[in-house]
N, C-alpha and C positions, 0 to 999 in steps of 0.2 A: 439525589446523588450528584456531586460535583465532579466533572471530568478531571480526572489526574494526569498531569504531563508525563509523557514518556522521557524519563531522564538515562536509565540506565540500561544495559542489559541488550538481548536480542530486538526487543520492541521500539527501543531508541534507534538500532542501526537501519530497522525497517523503515522507522519515520524519516530519519537520516538519508535513506536512499530515493525516498520519496521527494524529498526538499533538493536533494541533488540533481534529480532529473528535470530535464528542460521541458518534456512534455509527459503526459501519464504513461505510466508502465505496469507491465501485466505481473501477476504474480510469479511467472516463471522467471521473469527478467530478474526480480528481485532475489529470488531463490538463487539464481546463478551468481549473483554479484555476491551474495552473503554465504555461498556455499552450504546452503541448509535446505532441506527438503521444502517442496511447495505445499504442504500441508501446515509447516511451522510458520511459514509466511503468511498463509492464509488465516491462522488462529489469530496472528497478531495483526493483521490487517483488519480483521472484524472488529476487535477492540478498539483500532484507533478511529475507524468509522463512527463507533458507538460513542467514544469519547469526543467524536467532533473534530479530531485531529488530520483526519483523511477522509476522502471521498471518491465513491463510485463515479467513473466517467463511462457513457456509453461509448463503446468501439464499434465502429460501423463495421459493415459485414467484409468479411475477406474472401469467402470462399463459402463451400459446404460447412454446415455445422454450426453450433452457437459461437459466437464471437467472445474472445476471450475477456475476461474481466480487466479492466484498467484502473488505475488508480492514481491519486496525485494526493500530495499535502493539501489540506484545507488552506484555501486563500485567506489570507489575512491573519492568518496563526504567528506568523514571525514578527 
């Protein structure tokens, strides 16, 4: 299956948020920017990662608990 570019709709807005960010950003940050629920962002990020348009980035520990999942647009996609 060939990856399909995200061109319209919410997935395109999630990808645009990743591309506009100067550093990897969290699901919560994207959700706040777009005014949508974090689960919606998570759904679209999983598809973007599967299509090779975004990638997960390891976040360093910031305290107790699991570190936030961070994402960025896949380098070289533009």
